[in-house]
C-alpha positions as a printed NumPy array, in Angstrom:
array([[114.618,  88.395, 107.859],
       [117.771,  88.775, 109.935],
       [118.396,  85.023, 109.97 ],
       [118.218,  84.942, 106.159],
       [121.12 ,  87.39 , 105.926],
       [123.219,  85.356, 108.314],
       [126.72 ,  84.1  , 107.728],
       [125.44 ,  81.485, 105.271],
       [124.14 ,  84.2  , 102.945],
       [127.409,  86.128, 102.886],
       [129.524,  82.983, 102.732],
       [127.583,  81.7  ,  99.72 ],
       [127.676,  85.113,  98.032],
       [131.44 ,  85.329,  98.432],
       [131.79 ,  81.812,  96.989],
       [129.727,  82.782,  93.941],
       [131.474,  86.099,  93.181],
       [134.367,  84.46 ,  91.273],
       [131.856,  82.534,  89.125],
       [129.976,  85.772,  88.455],
       [133.214,  87.494,  87.441],
       [134.165,  84.58 ,  85.193],
       [130.754,  84.484,  83.498],
       [130.843,  88.251,  82.992],
       [134.375,  88.102,  81.564],
       [133.452,  85.303,  79.154],
       [130.315,  87.113,  77.989],
       [132.268,  90.341,  77.447],
       [134.928,  88.47 ,  75.474],
       [132.38 ,  86.696,  73.275],
       [130.41 ,  89.882,  72.643],
       [133.578,  91.803,  71.914],
       [134.686,  89.225,  69.354],
       [131.294,  88.975,  67.675],
       [130.462,  92.679,  67.691],
       [133.528,  94.249,  66.1  ],
       [131.511,  96.905,  64.277],
       [129.773,  98.113,  67.42 ],
       [133.102,  98.177,  69.243],
       [134.612, 100.179,  66.372],
       [131.785, 102.726,  66.372],
       [131.68 , 103.224,  70.117],
       [135.29 , 102.765,  71.087],
       [136.392, 100.12 ,  73.565],
       [135.51 , 102.02 ,  76.751],
       [131.978, 103.031,  75.78 ],
       [131.414,  99.574,  74.282],
       [132.427,  97.825,  77.517],
       [130.45 , 100.202,  79.736],
       [127.314,  99.796,  77.616],
       [127.61 ,  96.03 ,  77.52 ],
       [128.233,  95.793,  81.253],
       [125.04 ,  97.806,  81.846],
       [123.155,  95.083,  79.992],
       [124.891,  91.995,  81.328],
       [126.003,  92.622,  84.908],
       [122.598,  92.982,  86.59 ],
       [121.001,  89.722,  85.372],
       [124.198,  87.727,  85.832],
       [124.653,  89.036,  89.376],
       [121.01 ,  88.319,  90.186],
       [121.136,  84.771,  88.88 ],
       [124.586,  83.672,  89.993],
       [125.261,  85.504,  93.251],
       [122.014,  86.764,  94.731],
       [119.777,  83.778,  94.052],
       [122.208,  81.15 ,  95.291],
       [123.044,  83.177,  98.4  ],
       [119.371,  83.809,  99.172],
       [118.491,  80.153,  98.711],
       [121.317,  79.14 , 101.033],
       [120.308,  81.748, 103.609],
       [116.657,  80.705, 103.465],
       [117.539,  77.043, 103.923],
       [119.703,  77.876, 106.944],
       [116.856,  80.009, 108.335],
       [114.683,  76.896, 108.465],
       [112.704,  77.156, 105.244],
       [112.297,  73.974, 103.264],
       [114.005,  73.367,  99.953],
       [110.932,  74.26 ,  97.862],
       [110.148,  77.393,  99.875],
       [113.769,  78.525,  99.605],
       [113.722,  77.875,  95.87 ],
       [110.559,  79.9  ,  95.222],
       [111.441,  82.754,  97.598],
       [114.89 ,  83.073,  96.055],
       [113.41 ,  83.074,  92.539],
       [110.942,  85.791,  93.513],
       [113.6  ,  88.031,  95.09 ],
       [116.026,  87.401,  92.221],
       [113.428,  88.504,  89.664],
       [112.493,  91.526,  91.788],
       [116.151,  92.521,  92.053],
       [116.697,  92.157,  88.3  ],
       [113.613,  94.188,  87.361],
       [114.349,  97.012,  89.807],
       [118.085,  97.124,  89.069],
       [117.52 ,  97.187,  85.305],
       [114.974,  99.972,  85.726],
       [117.566, 101.954,  87.698],
       [120.315, 101.26 ,  85.138],
       [118.084, 102.423,  82.271],
       [117.076, 105.669,  83.962],
       [119.965, 106.86 ,  86.135],
       [122.987, 108.75 ,  84.867],
       [125.66 , 107.818,  83.787],
       [124.491, 104.292,  82.936],
       [121.507, 105.681,  81.011],
       [123.868, 107.318,  78.503],
       [126.119, 104.281,  78.178],
       [123.172, 102.   ,  77.528],
       [121.573, 104.454,  75.083],
       [124.817, 104.735,  73.084],
       [125.273, 100.959,  73.03 ],
       [121.736, 100.335,  71.788],
       [121.872, 103.178,  69.255],
       [125.083, 101.76 ,  67.786],
       [123.314,  98.412,  67.364],
       [120.346, 100.053,  65.626],
       [122.673, 102.023,  63.336],
       [124.623,  98.901,  62.423],
       [121.458,  96.983,  61.533],
       [120.013,  99.932,  59.604],
       [123.194, 100.15 ,  57.522],
       [123.351,  96.387,  57.099],
       [119.737,  96.076,  55.926],
       [120.145,  99.041,  53.578],
       [123.217,  97.398,  52.059],
       [121.431,  94.045,  51.671],
       [118.384,  95.585,  50.008],
       [120.347,  98.117,  47.944],
       [118.828, 101.168,  49.598],
       [120.791, 104.404,  49.768],
       [120.447, 106.073,  53.129],
       [120.435, 109.817,  53.578],
       [122.275, 110.91 ,  56.72 ]])
Protein backbone atom coordinates (compact mmCIF):
# COMPACT_ATOMS: atom_id res chain seq x y z
CA UNK A 1 0.00 0.00 0.00
CA UNK A 2 2.92 2.32 0.70
CA UNK A 3 4.13 2.15 -2.90
CA UNK A 4 0.67 3.21 -4.13
CA UNK A 5 0.91 6.45 -2.15
CA UNK A 6 4.33 7.22 -3.54
CA UNK A 7 5.41 10.40 -5.24
CA UNK A 8 3.40 9.50 -8.35
CA UNK A 9 0.15 9.59 -6.36
CA UNK A 10 0.81 13.01 -4.86
CA UNK A 11 2.24 14.40 -8.09
CA UNK A 12 -0.84 13.33 -10.04
CA UNK A 13 -3.18 14.63 -7.33
CA UNK A 14 -1.49 18.03 -7.35
CA UNK A 15 -1.77 18.13 -11.16
CA UNK A 16 -5.50 17.40 -10.98
CA UNK A 17 -6.38 19.91 -8.23
CA UNK A 18 -6.61 22.89 -10.63
CA UNK A 19 -8.97 20.88 -12.88
CA UNK A 20 -11.08 19.99 -9.84
CA UNK A 21 -11.23 23.66 -8.82
CA UNK A 22 -12.16 24.69 -12.36
CA UNK A 23 -14.91 22.07 -12.65
CA UNK A 24 -16.28 23.05 -9.24
CA UNK A 25 -16.22 26.76 -10.14
CA UNK A 26 -18.01 26.13 -13.45
CA UNK A 27 -20.66 23.96 -11.79
CA UNK A 28 -21.24 26.58 -9.08
CA UNK A 29 -21.56 29.31 -11.71
CA UNK A 30 -24.02 27.32 -13.82
CA UNK A 31 -26.11 26.33 -10.81
CA UNK A 32 -26.09 29.87 -9.51
CA UNK A 33 -27.32 31.22 -12.83
CA UNK A 34 -30.01 28.58 -13.27
CA UNK A 35 -31.23 28.53 -9.67
CA UNK A 36 -31.93 32.19 -8.96
CA UNK A 37 -34.97 31.43 -6.81
CA UNK A 38 -33.10 29.04 -4.54
CA UNK A 39 -30.26 31.54 -4.24
CA UNK A 40 -32.78 34.26 -3.36
CA UNK A 41 -34.46 32.15 -0.68
CA UNK A 42 -31.27 30.93 0.95
CA UNK A 43 -28.96 33.87 0.47
CA UNK A 44 -25.67 33.57 -1.38
CA UNK A 45 -23.62 32.09 1.47
CA UNK A 46 -26.04 29.33 2.46
CA UNK A 47 -26.72 28.62 -1.22
CA UNK A 48 -23.01 28.17 -1.98
CA UNK A 49 -22.35 26.08 1.13
CA UNK A 50 -25.29 23.79 0.39
CA UNK A 51 -24.32 23.36 -3.23
CA UNK A 52 -20.69 22.68 -2.38
CA UNK A 53 -21.84 19.92 0.01
CA UNK A 54 -23.50 18.25 -2.96
CA UNK A 55 -20.89 18.82 -5.64
CA UNK A 56 -17.44 18.81 -4.06
CA UNK A 57 -17.27 15.18 -2.89
CA UNK A 58 -18.13 13.46 -6.20
CA UNK A 59 -16.04 15.88 -8.25
CA UNK A 60 -13.03 15.41 -5.97
CA UNK A 61 -13.46 11.63 -6.06
CA UNK A 62 -13.69 11.48 -9.83
CA UNK A 63 -11.15 14.10 -10.86
CA UNK A 64 -8.44 14.02 -8.19
CA UNK A 65 -8.63 10.78 -6.24
CA UNK A 66 -9.31 8.35 -9.07
CA UNK A 67 -6.64 9.68 -11.41
CA UNK A 68 -4.06 9.85 -8.62
CA UNK A 69 -4.88 6.32 -7.44
CA UNK A 70 -4.69 4.94 -10.96
CA UNK A 71 -1.32 6.60 -11.48
CA UNK A 72 -0.04 5.34 -8.13
CA UNK A 73 -1.25 1.81 -8.82
CA UNK A 74 0.41 1.76 -12.23
CA UNK A 75 3.70 2.95 -10.72
CA UNK A 76 3.36 0.28 -8.01
CA UNK A 77 3.46 -2.39 -10.72
CA UNK A 78 -0.21 -3.12 -11.27
CA UNK A 79 -1.33 -3.48 -14.85
CA UNK A 80 -3.52 -0.94 -16.60
CA UNK A 81 -6.74 -2.93 -16.10
CA UNK A 82 -6.02 -3.70 -12.44
CA UNK A 83 -5.21 -0.04 -11.79
CA UNK A 84 -8.41 1.00 -13.54
CA UNK A 85 -10.66 -1.32 -11.53
CA UNK A 86 -8.93 -0.72 -8.18
CA UNK A 87 -9.13 3.04 -8.67
CA UNK A 88 -12.82 2.81 -9.60
CA UNK A 89 -13.54 0.74 -6.50
CA UNK A 90 -11.72 3.13 -4.14
CA UNK A 91 -13.24 6.18 -5.84
CA UNK A 92 -16.76 4.82 -5.34
CA UNK A 93 -15.96 3.86 -1.74
CA UNK A 94 -14.63 7.35 -1.05
CA UNK A 95 -17.70 9.00 -2.60
CA UNK A 96 -20.18 6.85 -0.67
CA UNK A 97 -18.43 7.29 2.69
CA UNK A 98 -17.75 11.01 2.22
CA UNK A 99 -21.35 11.72 1.18
CA UNK A 100 -22.60 9.77 4.19
CA UNK A 101 -20.39 11.92 6.42
CA UNK A 102 -21.50 15.16 4.73
CA UNK A 103 -25.18 14.25 5.17
CA UNK A 104 -24.85 13.40 8.85
CA UNK A 105 -22.14 15.61 10.37
CA UNK A 106 -22.65 19.18 11.50
CA UNK A 107 -22.40 21.83 10.03
CA UNK A 108 -22.70 20.33 6.54
CA UNK A 109 -25.87 18.46 7.55
CA UNK A 110 -27.66 21.78 8.11
CA UNK A 111 -26.36 23.38 4.93
CA UNK A 112 -27.45 20.41 2.84
CA UNK A 113 -30.84 20.21 4.57
CA UNK A 114 -31.51 23.91 3.92
CA UNK A 115 -30.44 23.61 0.29
CA UNK A 116 -32.70 20.62 -0.35
CA UNK A 117 -35.63 22.12 1.56
CA UNK A 118 -35.41 25.30 -0.54
CA UNK A 119 -35.59 23.14 -3.67
CA UNK A 120 -38.65 21.28 -2.37
CA UNK A 121 -40.35 24.56 -1.42
CA UNK A 122 -39.66 26.05 -4.84
CA UNK A 123 -41.14 23.03 -6.63
CA UNK A 124 -44.14 22.90 -4.29
CA UNK A 125 -44.89 26.56 -5.02
CA UNK A 126 -44.26 26.11 -8.73
CA UNK A 127 -46.56 23.08 -9.04
CA UNK A 128 -49.26 24.80 -6.99
CA UNK A 129 -49.08 27.82 -9.29
CA UNK A 130 -49.24 25.63 -12.42
CA UNK A 131 -52.23 23.65 -11.19
CA UNK A 132 -54.00 26.63 -9.60
CA UNK A 133 -53.84 25.29 -6.06
CA UNK A 134 -53.79 27.68 -3.13
CA UNK A 135 -51.32 26.60 -0.49
CA UNK A 136 -51.87 27.18 3.20
CA UNK A 137 -48.65 28.07 5.02
